[in-house]
ChimeraX commands (.cxc) that place a marker at each C-alpha (Angstrom):
marker #1 position 0.00,0.00,0.00 radius 0.5
marker #1 position 1.39,3.40,-0.99 radius 0.5
marker #1 position 2.19,6.07,1.57 radius 0.5
marker #1 position 0.12,9.20,1.03 radius 0.5
marker #1 position 0.85,12.59,2.56 radius 0.5
marker #1 position 0.26,16.30,2.33 radius 0.5
marker #1 position 3.37,18.47,2.32 radius 0.5
marker #1 position 2.85,22.08,3.37 radius 0.5
marker #1 position 5.56,24.31,1.95 radius 0.5
marker #1 position 6.63,27.81,3.01 radius 0.5
marker #1 position 8.50,29.78,0.33 radius 0.5
marker #1 position 10.71,32.83,0.19 radius 0.5
marker #1 position 8.92,36.05,-0.78 radius 0.5
marker #1 position 8.33,36.28,-4.52 radius 0.5
marker #1 position 9.31,32.64,-5.20 radius 0.5
marker #1 position 5.93,30.85,-5.00 radius 0.5
marker #1 position 5.28,30.55,-8.75 radius 0.5
marker #1 position 8.80,29.29,-9.48 radius 0.5
marker #1 position 8.78,26.84,-6.58 radius 0.5
marker #1 position 5.32,25.57,-7.55 radius 0.5
marker #1 position 6.46,24.74,-11.09 radius 0.5
marker #1 position 9.43,22.78,-9.79 radius 0.5
marker #1 position 7.45,20.96,-7.09 radius 0.5
marker #1 position 4.89,19.81,-9.67 radius 0.5
marker #1 position 7.72,18.11,-11.59 radius 0.5
marker #1 position 8.94,16.02,-8.64 radius 0.5
marker #1 position 8.25,12.32,-9.10 radius 0.5
marker #1 position 5.55,11.30,-6.61 radius 0.5
marker #1 position 3.90,14.72,-6.39 radius 0.5
marker #1 position 0.36,14.00,-7.55 radius 0.5
marker #1 position -0.97,17.53,-7.08 radius 0.5
marker #1 position 0.42,20.85,-5.86 radius 0.5
marker #1 position -1.46,24.12,-5.41 radius 0.5
marker #1 position -0.60,27.62,-4.23 radius 0.5
marker #1 position -2.66,28.59,-1.18 radius 0.5
marker #1 position -3.18,31.59,1.10 radius 0.5
marker #1 position -2.34,31.23,4.78 radius 0.5
marker #1 position 0.67,30.26,6.89 radius 0.5
marker #1 position 2.00,28.08,4.05 radius 0.5
marker #1 position 2.32,29.00,0.38 radius 0.5
marker #1 position 1.96,25.60,-1.34 radius 0.5
marker #1 position 0.24,22.36,-0.42 radius 0.5
marker #1 position 1.35,19.24,-2.28 radius 0.5
marker #1 position -0.34,15.82,-2.22 radius 0.5
marker #1 position 2.33,13.14,-2.60 radius 0.5
marker #1 position 2.51,9.36,-2.87 radius 0.5
marker #1 position 5.48,7.07,-2.27 radius 0.5
marker #1 position 6.07,3.32,-2.03 radius 0.5
marker #1 position 7.11,3.46,1.65 radius 0.5
marker #1 position 8.09,5.80,4.47 radius 0.5
marker #1 position 11.75,5.84,3.38 radius 0.5
marker #1 position 10.86,6.89,-0.16 radius 0.5
marker #1 position 8.52,9.54,1.21 radius 0.5
marker #1 position 11.30,10.92,3.39 radius 0.5
marker #1 position 13.74,10.96,0.49 radius 0.5
marker #1 position 11.21,12.80,-1.69 radius 0.5
marker #1 position 10.67,15.50,0.91 radius 0.5
marker #1 position 14.30,15.91,2.01 radius 0.5
marker #1 position 16.16,15.28,-1.26 radius 0.5
marker #1 position 13.72,16.74,-3.78 radius 0.5
marker #1 position 11.18,19.16,-2.27 radius 0.5
marker #1 position 13.32,20.81,0.42 radius 0.5
marker #1 position 16.20,21.32,-2.01 radius 0.5
marker #1 position 14.13,23.46,-4.40 radius 0.5
marker #1 position 15.54,26.99,-4.28 radius 0.5
marker #1 position 13.02,29.19,-2.50 radius 0.5
marker #1 position 11.66,26.52,-0.12 radius 0.5
marker #1 position 12.12,27.79,3.44 radius 0.5
marker #1 position 10.50,24.92,5.35 radius 0.5
marker #1 position 8.04,22.08,5.07 radius 0.5
marker #1 position 5.52,20.26,7.24 radius 0.5
marker #1 position 4.59,16.71,6.20 radius 0.5
marker #1 position 1.29,15.19,7.32 radius 0.5
marker #1 position 1.01,11.46,6.54 radius 0.5
marker #1 position -2.47,10.18,5.69 radius 0.5
marker #1 position -3.87,7.32,7.81 radius 0.5
marker #1 position -6.65,4.82,7.20 radius 0.5
marker #1 position -9.47,4.95,9.76 radius 0.5
marker link #1:1,2 radius 0.2
marker link #1:2,3 radius 0.2
marker link #1:3,4 radius 0.2
marker link #1:4,5 radius 0.2
marker link #1:5,6 radius 0.2
marker link #1:6,7 radius 0.2
marker link #1:7,8 radius 0.2
marker link #1:8,9 radius 0.2
marker link #1:9,10 radius 0.2
marker link #1:10,11 radius 0.2
marker link #1:11,12 radius 0.2
marker link #1:12,13 radius 0.2
marker link #1:13,14 radius 0.2
marker link #1:14,15 radius 0.2
marker link #1:15,16 radius 0.2
marker link #1:16,17 radius 0.2
marker link #1:17,18 radius 0.2
marker link #1:18,19 radius 0.2
marker link #1:19,20 radius 0.2
marker link #1:20,21 radius 0.2
marker link #1:21,22 radius 0.2
marker link #1:22,23 radius 0.2
marker link #1:23,24 radius 0.2
marker link #1:24,25 radius 0.2
marker link #1:25,26 radius 0.2
marker link #1:26,27 radius 0.2
marker link #1:27,28 radius 0.2
marker link #1:28,29 radius 0.2
marker link #1:29,30 radius 0.2
marker link #1:30,31 radius 0.2
marker link #1:31,32 radius 0.2
marker link #1:32,33 radius 0.2
marker link #1:33,34 radius 0.2
marker link #1:34,35 radius 0.2
marker link #1:35,36 radius 0.2
marker link #1:36,37 radius 0.2
marker link #1:37,38 radius 0.2
marker link #1:38,39 radius 0.2
marker link #1:39,40 radius 0.2
marker link #1:40,41 radius 0.2
marker link #1:41,42 radius 0.2
marker link #1:42,43 radius 0.2
marker link #1:43,44 radius 0.2
marker link #1:44,45 radius 0.2
marker link #1:45,46 radius 0.2
marker link #1:46,47 radius 0.2
marker link #1:47,48 radius 0.2
marker link #1:48,49 radius 0.2
marker link #1:49,50 radius 0.2
marker link #1:50,51 radius 0.2
marker link #1:51,52 radius 0.2
marker link #1:52,53 radius 0.2
marker link #1:53,54 radius 0.2
marker link #1:54,55 radius 0.2
marker link #1:55,56 radius 0.2
marker link #1:56,57 radius 0.2
marker link #1:57,58 radius 0.2
marker link #1:58,59 radius 0.2
marker link #1:59,60 radius 0.2
marker link #1:60,61 radius 0.2
marker link #1:61,62 radius 0.2
marker link #1:62,63 radius 0.2
marker link #1:63,64 radius 0.2
marker link #1:64,65 radius 0.2
marker link #1:65,66 radius 0.2
marker link #1:66,67 radius 0.2
marker link #1:67,68 radius 0.2
marker link #1:68,69 radius 0.2
marker link #1:69,70 radius 0.2
marker link #1:70,71 radius 0.2
marker link #1:71,72 radius 0.2
marker link #1:72,73 radius 0.2
marker link #1:73,74 radius 0.2
marker link #1:74,75 radius 0.2
marker link #1:75,76 radius 0.2
marker link #1:76,77 radius 0.2
marker link #1:77,78 radius 0.2
view
């Protein structure tokens, strides 16, 4: 079963559009939208396991120039 999560992304001022384009191209990002509030982008992501999810966030999303910080919320089955 795939891991599913929402990644909330805070960007540097003036970088949201550029960051959004790059985030949408990351393998495993199913959807990413710019939002208004404490975070600038919310991305819905899927990965094969928790390790792959961690690698996606740390090695791909957080390394995009303009990303200041992220908050990852893993989806659970109830």
